[in-house]
Backbone as XML, in Angstrom:
<?xml version="1.0"?>
<chain id="A" units="angstrom">
  <residue number="1" name="MET">
    <atom name="N" x="2.082" y="52.230" z="59.453"/>
    <atom name="CA" x="2.026" y="51.028" z="59.757"/>
    <atom name="C" x="2.076" y="50.092" z="58.293"/>
  </residue>
  <residue number="2" name="LYS">
    <atom name="N" x="3.581" y="49.072" z="57.760"/>
    <atom name="CA" x="3.287" y="48.528" z="56.564"/>
    <atom name="C" x="2.384" y="47.452" z="56.451"/>
  </residue>
  <residue number="3" name="GLN">
    <atom name="N" x="1.883" y="47.075" z="55.413"/>
    <atom name="CA" x="1.801" y="45.991" z="55.513"/>
    <atom name="C" x="2.401" y="44.844" z="53.762"/>
  </residue>
  <residue number="4" name="THR">
    <atom name="N" x="1.761" y="44.230" z="54.233"/>
    <atom name="CA" x="2.860" y="42.623" z="53.534"/>
    <atom name="C" x="2.112" y="41.901" z="53.438"/>
  </residue>
  <residue number="5" name="GLY">
    <atom name="N" x="2.222" y="40.844" z="52.259"/>
    <atom name="CA" x="1.582" y="39.875" z="51.624"/>
    <atom name="C" x="0.371" y="40.494" z="50.530"/>
  </residue>
  <residue number="6" name="LEU">
    <atom name="N" x="-0.221" y="39.958" z="49.779"/>
    <atom name="CA" x="-0.765" y="39.878" z="48.586"/>
    <atom name="C" x="-2.031" y="40.205" z="48.537"/>
  </residue>
  <residue number="7" name="THR">
    <atom name="N" x="-2.336" y="40.855" z="47.783"/>
    <atom name="CA" x="-3.888" y="41.371" z="47.671"/>
    <atom name="C" x="-4.678" y="40.389" z="47.248"/>
  </residue>
  <residue number="8" name="LEU">
    <atom name="N" x="-6.378" y="40.997" z="46.885"/>
    <atom name="CA" x="-7.147" y="40.338" z="46.238"/>
    <atom name="C" x="-7.320" y="40.345" z="44.610"/>
  </residue>
  <residue number="9" name="ILE">
    <atom name="N" x="-6.642" y="40.621" z="44.476"/>
    <atom name="CA" x="-6.498" y="41.414" z="43.035"/>
    <atom name="C" x="-5.378" y="40.600" z="42.525"/>
  </residue>
  <residue number="10" name="GLU">
    <atom name="N" x="-4.057" y="40.732" z="43.086"/>
    <atom name="CA" x="-3.165" y="40.035" z="42.625"/>
    <atom name="C" x="-3.341" y="38.893" z="42.865"/>
  </residue>
  <residue number="11" name="VAL">
    <atom name="N" x="-3.884" y="38.169" z="44.165"/>
    <atom name="CA" x="-4.185" y="36.585" z="43.667"/>
    <atom name="C" x="-4.919" y="35.510" z="42.843"/>
  </residue>
  <residue number="12" name="MET">
    <atom name="N" x="-5.582" y="36.878" z="42.415"/>
    <atom name="CA" x="-6.640" y="36.571" z="41.576"/>
    <atom name="C" x="-6.046" y="36.761" z="40.484"/>
  </residue>
  <residue number="13" name="VAL">
    <atom name="N" x="-5.314" y="37.669" z="39.559"/>
    <atom name="CA" x="-4.651" y="37.539" z="37.914"/>
    <atom name="C" x="-3.541" y="36.541" z="38.373"/>
  </residue>
  <residue number="14" name="ALA">
    <atom name="N" x="-2.827" y="36.250" z="39.486"/>
    <atom name="CA" x="-2.053" y="35.223" z="38.985"/>
    <atom name="C" x="-2.710" y="33.567" z="38.939"/>
  </residue>
  <residue number="15" name="LEU">
    <atom name="N" x="-4.238" y="34.100" z="39.456"/>
    <atom name="CA" x="-4.935" y="32.164" z="39.225"/>
    <atom name="C" x="-5.248" y="32.409" z="37.912"/>
  </residue>
  <residue number="16" name="PHE">
    <atom name="N" x="-5.886" y="33.978" z="37.145"/>
    <atom name="CA" x="-5.577" y="33.665" z="36.224"/>
    <atom name="C" x="-4.647" y="33.386" z="34.686"/>
  </residue>
  <residue number="17" name="ILE">
    <atom name="N" x="-3.508" y="33.773" z="35.462"/>
    <atom name="CA" x="-2.473" y="33.209" z="34.384"/>
    <atom name="C" x="-2.183" y="32.537" z="34.389"/>
  </residue>
  <residue number="18" name="PHE">
    <atom name="N" x="-2.049" y="31.375" z="35.510"/>
    <atom name="CA" x="-2.070" y="29.838" z="35.671"/>
    <atom name="C" x="-3.351" y="29.752" z="34.667"/>
  </residue>
  <residue number="19" name="ALA">
    <atom name="N" x="-4.730" y="29.981" z="35.045"/>
    <atom name="CA" x="-5.304" y="28.847" z="34.793"/>
    <atom name="C" x="-4.744" y="28.803" z="32.716"/>
  </residue>
  <residue number="20" name="VAL">
    <atom name="N" x="-4.346" y="30.125" z="32.420"/>
    <atom name="CA" x="-4.713" y="30.337" z="31.034"/>
    <atom name="C" x="-3.440" y="29.664" z="30.465"/>
  </residue>
  <residue number="21" name="THR">
    <atom name="N" x="-2.395" y="29.656" z="31.203"/>
    <atom name="CA" x="-1.643" y="28.649" z="30.770"/>
    <atom name="C" x="-1.481" y="27.238" z="31.340"/>
  </residue>
  <residue number="22" name="GLY">
    <atom name="N" x="-2.266" y="26.987" z="32.204"/>
    <atom name="CA" x="-2.850" y="25.806" z="32.550"/>
    <atom name="C" x="-3.161" y="25.168" z="31.452"/>
  </residue>
  <residue number="23" name="SER">
    <atom name="N" x="-4.196" y="25.910" z="30.686"/>
    <atom name="CA" x="-5.262" y="25.338" z="29.386"/>
    <atom name="C" x="-3.942" y="25.108" z="28.048"/>
  </residue>
  <residue number="24" name="ALA">
    <atom name="N" x="-3.601" y="25.838" z="27.929"/>
    <atom name="CA" x="-2.779" y="26.544" z="26.639"/>
    <atom name="C" x="-2.081" y="24.858" z="27.485"/>
  </residue>
  <residue number="25" name="VAL">
    <atom name="N" x="-1.243" y="24.570" z="27.843"/>
    <atom name="CA" x="-0.244" y="23.159" z="28.267"/>
    <atom name="C" x="-1.432" y="21.749" z="27.845"/>
  </residue>
  <residue number="26" name="MET">
    <atom name="N" x="-2.889" y="22.382" z="28.666"/>
    <atom name="CA" x="-3.734" y="20.434" z="28.172"/>
    <atom name="C" x="-3.509" y="20.650" z="26.356"/>
  </residue>
  <residue number="27" name="LYS">
    <atom name="N" x="-3.687" y="21.785" z="26.022"/>
    <atom name="CA" x="-4.315" y="21.440" z="24.589"/>
    <atom name="C" x="-3.213" y="21.635" z="23.974"/>
  </residue>
  <residue number="28" name="ALA">
    <atom name="N" x="-1.919" y="22.110" z="24.492"/>
    <atom name="CA" x="-1.258" y="21.185" z="23.434"/>
    <atom name="C" x="-1.010" y="19.825" z="23.689"/>
  </residue>
  <residue number="29" name="ALA">
    <atom name="N" x="-0.759" y="18.977" z="24.709"/>
    <atom name="CA" x="-0.578" y="17.814" z="25.238"/>
    <atom name="C" x="-1.400" y="17.601" z="24.387"/>
  </residue>
  <residue number="30" name="GLY">
    <atom name="N" x="-2.768" y="17.559" z="24.407"/>
    <atom name="CA" x="-4.339" y="16.751" z="23.531"/>
    <atom name="C" x="-3.719" y="16.658" z="22.141"/>
  </residue>
  <residue number="31" name="ASP">
    <atom name="N" x="-2.951" y="18.465" z="21.651"/>
    <atom name="CA" x="-3.108" y="17.721" z="20.195"/>
    <atom name="C" x="-2.043" y="16.741" z="19.666"/>
  </residue>
  <residue number="32" name="HIS">
    <atom name="N" x="-0.809" y="16.497" z="20.178"/>
    <atom name="CA" x="0.070" y="16.312" z="20.278"/>
    <atom name="C" x="-0.432" y="14.673" z="20.429"/>
  </residue>
  <residue number="33" name="LEU">
    <atom name="N" x="-1.451" y="14.383" z="21.692"/>
    <atom name="CA" x="-1.495" y="12.873" z="21.301"/>
    <atom name="C" x="-2.703" y="12.443" z="19.849"/>
  </residue>
  <residue number="34" name="ASN">
    <atom name="N" x="-3.295" y="13.503" z="19.744"/>
    <atom name="CA" x="-4.208" y="13.541" z="18.805"/>
    <atom name="C" x="-3.191" y="13.016" z="17.223"/>
  </residue>
  <residue number="35" name="SER">
    <atom name="N" x="-2.134" y="13.991" z="17.042"/>
    <atom name="CA" x="-0.899" y="14.179" z="16.142"/>
    <atom name="C" x="-0.575" y="12.452" z="15.806"/>
  </residue>
  <residue number="36" name="VAL">
    <atom name="N" x="0.059" y="11.713" z="17.302"/>
    <atom name="CA" x="0.381" y="10.865" z="17.170"/>
    <atom name="C" x="-0.538" y="9.628" z="16.987"/>
  </residue>
  <residue number="37" name="SER">
    <atom name="N" x="-1.476" y="9.527" z="17.146"/>
    <atom name="CA" x="-2.705" y="8.738" z="16.817"/>
    <atom name="C" x="-3.124" y="8.884" z="15.319"/>
  </residue>
  <residue number="38" name="GLN">
    <atom name="N" x="-3.122" y="9.740" z="14.711"/>
    <atom name="CA" x="-3.404" y="9.965" z="13.325"/>
    <atom name="C" x="-1.906" y="9.350" z="12.511"/>
  </residue>
  <residue number="39" name="ILE">
    <atom name="N" x="-1.019" y="9.466" z="13.324"/>
    <atom name="CA" x="0.402" y="9.542" z="12.569"/>
    <atom name="C" x="0.994" y="7.558" z="12.021"/>
  </residue>
  <residue number="40" name="GLU">
    <atom name="N" x="0.432" y="6.791" z="13.555"/>
    <atom name="CA" x="0.375" y="6.505" z="13.904"/>
    <atom name="C" x="-0.655" y="5.418" z="12.240"/>
  </residue>
  <residue number="41" name="GLN">
    <atom name="N" x="-2.349" y="5.742" z="12.506"/>
    <atom name="CA" x="-3.194" y="5.573" z="11.562"/>
    <atom name="C" x="-2.652" y="5.537" z="10.072"/>
  </residue>
  <residue number="42" name="ILE">
    <atom name="N" x="-1.502" y="6.393" z="9.588"/>
    <atom name="CA" x="-0.887" y="6.797" z="8.332"/>
    <atom name="C" x="-0.085" y="5.769" z="8.049"/>
  </residue>
  <residue number="43" name="THR">
    <atom name="N" x="0.756" y="5.128" z="8.864"/>
    <atom name="CA" x="1.741" y="4.272" z="8.202"/>
    <atom name="C" x="1.352" y="2.934" z="8.156"/>
  </residue>
  <residue number="44" name="PHE">
    <atom name="N" x="0.525" y="2.683" z="9.166"/>
    <atom name="CA" x="-0.196" y="1.567" z="9.126"/>
    <atom name="C" x="-1.125" y="1.145" z="8.058"/>
  </residue>
  <residue number="45" name="ALA">
    <atom name="N" x="-1.874" y="2.072" z="7.386"/>
    <atom name="CA" x="-2.313" y="1.686" z="6.147"/>
    <atom name="C" x="-1.206" y="1.854" z="4.605"/>
  </residue>
  <residue number="46" name="THR">
    <atom name="N" x="-0.540" y="3.003" z="5.266"/>
    <atom name="CA" x="1.239" y="3.169" z="3.894"/>
    <atom name="C" x="1.403" y="1.202" z="3.954"/>
  </residue>
  <residue number="47" name="TRP">
    <atom name="N" x="1.407" y="0.364" z="5.060"/>
    <atom name="CA" x="1.738" y="-0.544" z="4.738"/>
    <atom name="C" x="1.258" y="-1.464" z="4.253"/>
  </residue>
  <residue number="48" name="VAL">
    <atom name="N" x="-0.324" y="-1.715" z="4.736"/>
    <atom name="CA" x="-1.124" y="-2.165" z="4.020"/>
    <atom name="C" x="-1.119" y="-1.877" z="2.603"/>
  </residue>
  <residue number="49" name="ALA">
    <atom name="N" x="-0.760" y="-0.906" z="2.325"/>
    <atom name="CA" x="-0.912" y="-0.188" z="0.830"/>
    <atom name="C" x="0.141" y="-0.667" z="-0.041"/>
  </residue>
  <residue number="50" name="ASN">
    <atom name="N" x="1.013" y="-0.599" z="0.699"/>
    <atom name="CA" x="2.717" y="-1.163" z="0.042"/>
    <atom name="C" x="1.983" y="-2.708" z="0.343"/>
  </residue>
  <residue number="51" name="ASN">
    <atom name="N" x="1.719" y="-3.719" z="0.957"/>
    <atom name="CA" x="1.426" y="-4.962" z="1.166"/>
    <atom name="C" x="0.703" y="-5.189" z="-0.308"/>
  </residue>
  <residue number="52" name="ARG">
    <atom name="N" x="-0.588" y="-4.616" z="-0.218"/>
    <atom name="CA" x="-1.230" y="-4.901" z="-1.833"/>
    <atom name="C" x="0.002" y="-4.484" z="-3.170"/>
  </residue>
  <residue number="53" name="LEU">
    <atom name="N" x="0.018" y="-4.022" z="-2.637"/>
    <atom name="CA" x="1.262" y="-3.577" z="-3.975"/>
    <atom name="C" x="2.093" y="-4.464" z="-4.665"/>
  </residue>
  <residue number="54" name="ALA">
    <atom name="N" x="2.868" y="-5.600" z="-3.478"/>
    <atom name="CA" x="3.495" y="-6.199" z="-3.334"/>
    <atom name="C" x="3.113" y="-7.426" z="-3.823"/>
  </residue>
  <residue number="55" name="ASP">
    <atom name="N" x="1.764" y="-7.542" z="-3.286"/>
    <atom name="CA" x="1.296" y="-8.748" z="-3.741"/>
    <atom name="C" x="0.876" y="-8.292" z="-5.497"/>
  </residue>
  <residue number="56" name="MET">
    <atom name="N" x="0.353" y="-7.733" z="-5.443"/>
    <atom name="CA" x="0.013" y="-6.929" z="-7.035"/>
    <atom name="C" x="0.638" y="-7.809" z="-8.227"/>
  </residue>
  <residue number="57" name="THR">
    <atom name="N" x="2.186" y="-6.699" z="-7.985"/>
    <atom name="CA" x="3.574" y="-7.251" z="-8.205"/>
    <atom name="C" x="3.416" y="-8.897" z="-9.000"/>
  </residue>
  <residue number="58" name="LEU">
    <atom name="N" x="3.930" y="-9.574" z="-7.200"/>
    <atom name="CA" x="3.929" y="-11.267" z="-7.618"/>
    <atom name="C" x="2.831" y="-12.192" z="-9.104"/>
  </residue>
  <residue number="59" name="GLU">
    <atom name="N" x="1.509" y="-11.258" z="-8.535"/>
    <atom name="CA" x="1.053" y="-11.524" z="-9.649"/>
    <atom name="C" x="1.539" y="-12.252" z="-10.850"/>
  </residue>
  <residue number="60" name="ASP">
    <atom name="N" x="1.870" y="-11.026" z="-11.634"/>
    <atom name="CA" x="2.383" y="-10.592" z="-12.532"/>
    <atom name="C" x="1.322" y="-10.620" z="-14.057"/>
  </residue>
  <residue number="61" name="THR">
    <atom name="N" x="0.292" y="-10.244" z="-14.164"/>
    <atom name="CA" x="-0.035" y="-10.150" z="-15.132"/>
    <atom name="C" x="-0.430" y="-8.616" z="-15.987"/>
  </residue>
  <residue number="62" name="TRP">
    <atom name="N" x="-0.498" y="-8.813" z="-16.611"/>
    <atom name="CA" x="-0.105" y="-7.391" z="-17.849"/>
    <atom name="C" x="-1.792" y="-7.304" z="-18.551"/>
  </residue>
  <residue number="63" name="PRO">
    <atom name="N" x="-2.388" y="-6.069" z="-18.228"/>
    <atom name="CA" x="-2.129" y="-4.747" z="-17.361"/>
    <atom name="C" x="-2.568" y="-5.062" z="-15.845"/>
  </residue>
  <residue number="64" name="PRO">
    <atom name="N" x="-2.183" y="-4.654" z="-15.415"/>
    <atom name="CA" x="-2.558" y="-5.038" z="-13.465"/>
    <atom name="C" x="-4.427" y="-4.423" z="-13.843"/>
  </residue>
  <residue number="65" name="ARG">
    <atom name="N" x="-4.635" y="-5.943" z="-12.698"/>
    <atom name="CA" x="-5.901" y="-5.828" z="-12.478"/>
    <atom name="C" x="-7.002" y="-4.741" z="-11.451"/>
  </residue>
  <residue number="66" name="ASN">
    <atom name="N" x="-7.982" y="-4.340" z="-12.547"/>
    <atom name="CA" x="-8.767" y="-2.855" z="-11.805"/>
    <atom name="C" x="-9.842" y="-3.143" z="-11.408"/>
  </residue>
  <residue number="67" name="ASN">
    <atom name="N" x="-9.596" y="-2.063" z="-10.395"/>
    <atom name="CA" x="-10.890" y="-1.921" z="-9.226"/>
    <atom name="C" x="-11.083" y="-3.414" z="-8.116"/>
  </residue>
  <residue number="68" name="GLN">
    <atom name="N" x="-9.614" y="-3.674" z="-7.512"/>
    <atom name="CA" x="-9.901" y="-4.391" z="-6.952"/>
    <atom name="C" x="-10.404" y="-3.959" z="-5.939"/>
  </residue>
  <residue number="69" name="ARG">
    <atom name="N" x="-10.850" y="-4.692" z="-5.113"/>
    <atom name="CA" x="-11.024" y="-4.312" z="-3.335"/>
    <atom name="C" x="-10.408" y="-5.481" z="-2.979"/>
  </residue>
  <residue number="70" name="GLY">
    <atom name="N" x="-10.341" y="-5.288" z="-1.427"/>
    <atom name="CA" x="-10.152" y="-5.831" z="-0.187"/>
    <atom name="C" x="-9.782" y="-5.685" z="1.124"/>
  </residue>
  <residue number="71" name="SER">
    <atom name="N" x="-9.448" y="-6.672" z="2.082"/>
    <atom name="CA" x="-8.924" y="-5.899" z="3.686"/>
    <atom name="C" x="-7.781" y="-7.078" z="3.913"/>
  </residue>
  <residue number="72" name="GLU">
    <atom name="N" x="-7.304" y="-6.189" z="5.012"/>
    <atom name="CA" x="-6.782" y="-7.006" z="5.499"/>
    <atom name="C" x="-6.160" y="-6.262" z="7.120"/>
  </residue>
  <residue number="73" name="GLU">
    <atom name="N" x="-5.629" y="-7.654" z="7.904"/>
    <atom name="CA" x="-5.893" y="-6.945" z="9.593"/>
    <atom name="C" x="-4.378" y="-6.525" z="9.382"/>
  </residue>
  <residue number="74" name="MET">
    <atom name="N" x="-4.024" y="-6.224" z="10.168"/>
    <atom name="CA" x="-3.259" y="-5.301" z="10.364"/>
    <atom name="C" x="-2.867" y="-4.594" z="11.710"/>
  </residue>
  <residue number="75" name="ALA">
    <atom name="N" x="-2.596" y="-4.622" z="13.264"/>
    <atom name="CA" x="-2.126" y="-3.951" z="14.442"/>
    <atom name="C" x="-3.497" y="-3.879" z="15.256"/>
  </residue>
  <residue number="76" name="GLY">
    <atom name="N" x="-4.579" y="-5.116" z="14.958"/>
    <atom name="CA" x="-5.890" y="-5.082" z="15.800"/>
    <atom name="C" x="-6.895" y="-4.371" z="14.612"/>
  </residue>
  <residue number="77" name="GLN">
    <atom name="N" x="-6.165" y="-4.188" z="14.076"/>
    <atom name="CA" x="-7.660" y="-3.211" z="13.060"/>
    <atom name="C" x="-7.663" y="-4.437" z="11.766"/>
  </residue>
  <residue number="78" name="THR">
    <atom name="N" x="-9.378" y="-3.317" z="11.178"/>
    <atom name="CA" x="-9.461" y="-4.279" z="9.700"/>
    <atom name="C" x="-9.191" y="-2.785" z="8.790"/>
  </residue>
  <residue number="79" name="TRP">
    <atom name="N" x="-8.406" y="-3.383" z="7.692"/>
    <atom name="CA" x="-8.065" y="-2.271" z="6.739"/>
    <atom name="C" x="-8.615" y="-2.625" z="5.792"/>
  </residue>
  <residue number="80" name="TYR">
    <atom name="N" x="-9.303" y="-1.778" z="5.197"/>
    <atom name="CA" x="-9.806" y="-1.923" z="3.569"/>
    <atom name="C" x="-9.582" y="-1.220" z="2.725"/>
  </residue>
  <residue number="81" name="TRP">
    <atom name="N" x="-8.794" y="-2.014" z="1.345"/>
    <atom name="CA" x="-8.171" y="-1.615" z="0.068"/>
    <atom name="C" x="-8.910" y="-1.486" z="-0.997"/>
  </residue>
  <residue number="82" name="GLN">
    <atom name="N" x="-8.584" y="-0.188" z="-1.405"/>
    <atom name="CA" x="-9.109" y="-0.366" z="-2.944"/>
    <atom name="C" x="-7.994" y="-0.021" z="-4.282"/>
  </residue>
  <residue number="83" name="GLN">
    <atom name="N" x="-8.031" y="-1.368" z="-5.013"/>
    <atom name="CA" x="-7.210" y="-0.891" z="-6.395"/>
    <atom name="C" x="-7.413" y="-0.109" z="-7.728"/>
  </residue>
  <residue number="84" name="LYS">
    <atom name="N" x="-7.131" y="0.842" z="-8.097"/>
    <atom name="CA" x="-7.208" y="1.338" z="-9.193"/>
    <atom name="C" x="-5.701" y="1.354" z="-10.138"/>
  </residue>
  <residue number="85" name="VAL">
    <atom name="N" x="-6.499" y="1.327" z="-11.146"/>
    <atom name="CA" x="-5.059" y="1.365" z="-12.580"/>
    <atom name="C" x="-5.764" y="2.387" z="-13.431"/>
  </residue>
  <residue number="86" name="LEU">
    <atom name="N" x="-4.581" y="3.818" z="-13.396"/>
    <atom name="CA" x="-4.532" y="4.727" z="-14.633"/>
    <atom name="C" x="-3.929" y="4.601" z="-15.352"/>
  </residue>
  <residue number="87" name="LYS">
    <atom name="N" x="-4.454" y="4.425" z="-16.734"/>
    <atom name="CA" x="-3.525" y="4.601" z="-17.975"/>
    <atom name="C" x="-2.753" y="6.237" z="-18.063"/>
  </residue>
  <residue number="88" name="THR">
    <atom name="N" x="-1.607" y="5.136" z="-18.831"/>
    <atom name="CA" x="-0.282" y="6.702" z="-18.525"/>
    <atom name="C" x="-0.033" y="6.625" z="-20.224"/>
  </residue>
  <residue number="89" name="ASN">
    <atom name="N" x="0.624" y="8.047" z="-20.656"/>
    <atom name="CA" x="0.746" y="8.599" z="-21.945"/>
    <atom name="C" x="1.553" y="7.216" z="-22.840"/>
  </residue>
  <residue number="90" name="ASP">
    <atom name="N" x="2.316" y="6.590" z="-22.120"/>
    <atom name="CA" x="2.737" y="5.050" z="-22.531"/>
    <atom name="C" x="2.237" y="4.117" z="-22.227"/>
  </residue>
  <residue number="91" name="ASP">
    <atom name="N" x="2.429" y="3.559" z="-23.076"/>
    <atom name="CA" x="1.290" y="2.042" z="-23.553"/>
    <atom name="C" x="1.488" y="1.290" z="-22.648"/>
  </residue>
  <residue number="92" name="ASP">
    <atom name="N" x="2.895" y="1.373" z="-22.493"/>
    <atom name="CA" x="3.877" y="0.246" z="-21.947"/>
    <atom name="C" x="4.026" y="0.492" z="-20.482"/>
  </residue>
  <residue number="93" name="LEU">
    <atom name="N" x="3.191" y="1.437" z="-19.914"/>
    <atom name="CA" x="3.596" y="1.423" z="-18.312"/>
    <atom name="C" x="2.147" y="2.056" z="-17.887"/>
  </residue>
  <residue number="94" name="ARG">
    <atom name="N" x="1.351" y="1.307" z="-16.488"/>
    <atom name="CA" x="0.829" y="1.741" z="-16.012"/>
    <atom name="C" x="0.743" y="2.551" z="-14.196"/>
  </residue>
  <residue number="95" name="ALA">
    <atom name="N" x="-0.265" y="3.456" z="-14.231"/>
    <atom name="CA" x="0.169" y="3.764" z="-12.549"/>
    <atom name="C" x="-1.694" y="2.901" z="-12.100"/>
  </residue>
  <residue number="96" name="VAL">
    <atom name="N" x="-0.811" y="2.755" z="-10.838"/>
    <atom name="CA" x="-1.361" y="1.838" z="-9.532"/>
    <atom name="C" x="-1.123" y="2.224" z="-8.523"/>
  </residue>
  <residue number="97" name="GLU">
    <atom name="N" x="-3.061" y="2.902" z="-8.592"/>
    <atom name="CA" x="-3.001" y="3.732" z="-7.126"/>
    <atom name="C" x="-4.432" y="2.936" z="-6.000"/>
  </residue>
  <residue number="98" name="VAL">
    <atom name="N" x="-3.283" y="2.965" z="-4.731"/>
    <atom name="CA" x="-3.613" y="1.840" z="-3.642"/>
    <atom name="C" x="-4.515" y="3.084" z="-2.654"/>
  </residue>
  <residue number="99" name="SER">
    <atom name="N" x="-6.134" y="2.874" z="-2.633"/>
    <atom name="CA" x="-6.109" y="3.954" z="-1.522"/>
    <atom name="C" x="-6.721" y="2.487" z="-0.149"/>
  </residue>
  <residue number="100" name="VAL">
    <atom name="N" x="-6.555" y="3.521" z="1.166"/>
    <atom name="CA" x="-6.725" y="2.830" z="2.199"/>
    <atom name="C" x="-7.243" y="2.831" z="3.325"/>
  </residue>
  <residue number="101" name="GLY">
    <atom name="N" x="-8.505" y="2.884" z="4.000"/>
    <atom name="CA" x="-9.252" y="3.197" z="5.172"/>
    <atom name="C" x="-9.785" y="2.170" z="5.842"/>
  </residue>
  <residue number="102" name="LEU">
    <atom name="N" x="-10.414" y="2.582" z="7.247"/>
    <atom name="CA" x="-10.952" y="1.995" z="8.145"/>
    <atom name="C" x="-12.502" y="1.457" z="7.799"/>
  </residue>
  <residue number="103" name="ASP">
    <atom name="N" x="-13.028" y="2.059" z="6.593"/>
    <atom name="CA" x="-14.462" y="2.139" z="6.517"/>
    <atom name="C" x="-14.538" y="1.277" z="4.949"/>
  </residue>
  <residue number="104" name="ARG">
    <atom name="N" x="-15.501" y="0.550" z="5.453"/>
    <atom name="CA" x="-15.534" y="-1.272" z="4.698"/>
    <atom name="C" x="-16.668" y="-0.653" z="3.113"/>
  </residue>
  <residue number="105" name="ASP">
    <atom name="N" x="-17.426" y="1.270" z="3.339"/>
    <atom name="CA" x="-18.076" y="1.125" z="2.267"/>
    <atom name="C" x="-16.647" y="1.966" z="1.704"/>
  </residue>
  <residue number="106" name="TYR">
    <atom name="N" x="-15.510" y="2.204" z="2.008"/>
    <atom name="CA" x="-14.620" y="2.896" z="1.783"/>
    <atom name="C" x="-14.479" y="4.623" z="0.963"/>
  </residue>
  <residue number="107" name="ALA">
    <atom name="N" x="-15.653" y="4.909" z="2.094"/>
    <atom name="CA" x="-16.291" y="6.406" z="1.917"/>
    <atom name="C" x="-14.437" y="7.521" z="2.473"/>
  </residue>
  <residue number="108" name="ASP">
    <atom name="N" x="-14.053" y="6.628" z="3.455"/>
    <atom name="CA" x="-13.067" y="7.473" z="4.019"/>
    <atom name="C" x="-11.468" y="6.783" z="3.975"/>
  </residue>
  <residue number="109" name="THR">
    <atom name="N" x="-10.726" y="7.804" z="3.769"/>
    <atom name="CA" x="-9.221" y="7.373" z="2.697"/>
    <atom name="C" x="-8.417" y="7.812" z="4.089"/>
  </residue>
  <residue number="110" name="VAL">
    <atom name="N" x="-7.765" y="7.041" z="4.482"/>
    <atom name="CA" x="-6.185" y="7.204" z="5.868"/>
    <atom name="C" x="-5.047" y="7.436" z="4.748"/>
  </residue>
  <residue number="111" name="THR">
    <atom name="N" x="-4.825" y="6.201" z="3.791"/>
    <atom name="CA" x="-3.696" y="7.046" z="2.562"/>
    <atom name="C" x="-4.092" y="6.490" z="1.361"/>
  </residue>
  <residue number="112" name="THR">
    <atom name="N" x="-3.673" y="7.109" z="0.343"/>
    <atom name="CA" x="-2.981" y="6.766" z="-0.798"/>
    <atom name="C" x="-1.658" y="6.650" z="-1.453"/>
  </residue>
  <residue number="113" name="VAL">
    <atom name="N" x="-1.365" y="5.337" z="-2.085"/>
    <atom name="CA" x="0.123" y="4.931" z="-2.021"/>
    <atom name="C" x="0.292" y="4.675" z="-3.858"/>
  </residue>
  <residue number="114" name="THR">
    <atom name="N" x="0.595" y="5.374" z="-4.464"/>
    <atom name="CA" x="0.595" y="5.276" z="-6.094"/>
    <atom name="C" x="2.239" y="4.699" z="-6.463"/>
  </residue>
  <residue number="115" name="THR">
    <atom name="N" x="2.002" y="3.840" z="-7.074"/>
    <atom name="CA" x="3.118" y="3.536" z="-8.346"/>
    <atom name="C" x="2.965" y="3.158" z="-9.857"/>
  </residue>
  <residue number="116" name="TYR">
    <atom name="N" x="4.298" y="2.914" z="-10.268"/>
    <atom name="CA" x="4.000" y="3.277" z="-11.787"/>
    <atom name="C" x="4.781" y="1.613" z="-11.658"/>
  </residue>
  <residue number="117" name="VAL">
    <atom name="N" x="4.210" y="0.949" z="-12.760"/>
    <atom name="CA" x="4.291" y="-0.605" z="-13.561"/>
    <atom name="C" x="4.567" y="-0.871" z="-14.584"/>
  </residue>
  <residue number="118" name="ALA">
    <atom name="N" x="5.684" y="-1.064" z="-15.719"/>
    <atom name="CA" x="5.903" y="-1.253" z="-16.183"/>
    <atom name="C" x="5.691" y="-3.233" z="-17.621"/>
  </residue>
  <residue number="119" name="LYS">
    <atom name="N" x="4.758" y="-2.902" z="-18.535"/>
    <atom name="CA" x="4.681" y="-4.450" z="-18.956"/>
    <atom name="C" x="6.302" y="-5.291" z="-18.896"/>
  </residue>
  <residue number="120" name="PRO">
    <atom name="N" x="5.793" y="-6.021" z="-18.434"/>
    <atom name="CA" x="7.251" y="-6.853" z="-18.360"/>
    <atom name="C" x="7.869" y="-7.323" z="-20.036"/>
  </residue>
  <residue number="121" name="THR">
    <atom name="N" x="8.421" y="-7.920" z="-19.979"/>
    <atom name="CA" x="9.229" y="-7.495" z="-21.624"/>
    <atom name="C" x="9.770" y="-9.472" z="-21.589"/>
  </residue>
  <residue number="122" name="GLU">
    <atom name="N" x="9.813" y="-9.826" z="-22.841"/>
    <atom name="CA" x="9.922" y="-11.095" z="-23.348"/>
    <atom name="C" x="11.128" y="-11.324" z="-22.646"/>
  </residue>
  <residue number="123" name="ARG">
    <atom name="N" x="11.341" y="-12.593" z="-21.696"/>
    <atom name="CA" x="12.902" y="-12.777" z="-21.455"/>
    <atom name="C" x="13.271" y="-14.196" z="-22.590"/>
  </residue>
  <residue number="124" name="LYS">
    <atom name="N" x="14.923" y="-14.082" z="-23.075"/>
    <atom name="CA" x="15.083" y="-15.208" z="-24.194"/>
    <atom name="C" x="15.645" y="-16.251" z="-22.610"/>
  </residue>
  <residue number="125" name="GLY">
    <atom name="N" x="15.149" y="-17.339" z="-23.055"/>
    <atom name="CA" x="16.050" y="-18.341" z="-22.541"/>
    <atom name="C" x="17.605" y="-18.156" z="-22.599"/>
  </residue>
  <residue number="126" name="LEU">
    <atom name="N" x="18.076" y="-18.746" z="-21.564"/>
    <atom name="CA" x="19.285" y="-18.409" z="-21.116"/>
    <atom name="C" x="20.489" y="-19.876" z="-21.983"/>
  </residue>
  <residue number="127" name="SER">
    <atom name="N" x="19.473" y="-20.844" z="-22.595"/>
    <atom name="CA" x="20.495" y="-21.877" z="-23.306"/>
    <atom name="C" x="20.713" y="-21.490" z="-25.003"/>
  </residue>
  <residue number="128" name="GLU">
    <atom name="N" x="19.565" y="-19.897" z="-25.297"/>
    <atom name="CA" x="19.906" y="-19.513" z="-26.563"/>
    <atom name="C" x="20.834" y="-18.252" z="-27.037"/>
  </residue>
</chain>
């Protein structure tokens, strides 16, 4: 007499393979969602830092102000920024570093953006 169908061991092996595959798929999906959230935070933090650097450029003070702190609302969150001005080898050039995070105490930084600012040159009037 010939039997057809699956034995209990074959069914258990198939279920085990399905469970391992399902777990791997769920982990990959979770990791993907987590990385999308991280990328979103880094993007918004970079925009906040760039906004601060644009504001600093408009202030037109030399050297740029050091150790300034502030906050900005973006994407339904309050972002806290901190500005540091660093000397370079050139006396007419400063590095400005803006760190941005979600912590009011500046303990955790999402991103840091650095730019370089040159000392403004004296402009001669157009009438000369």
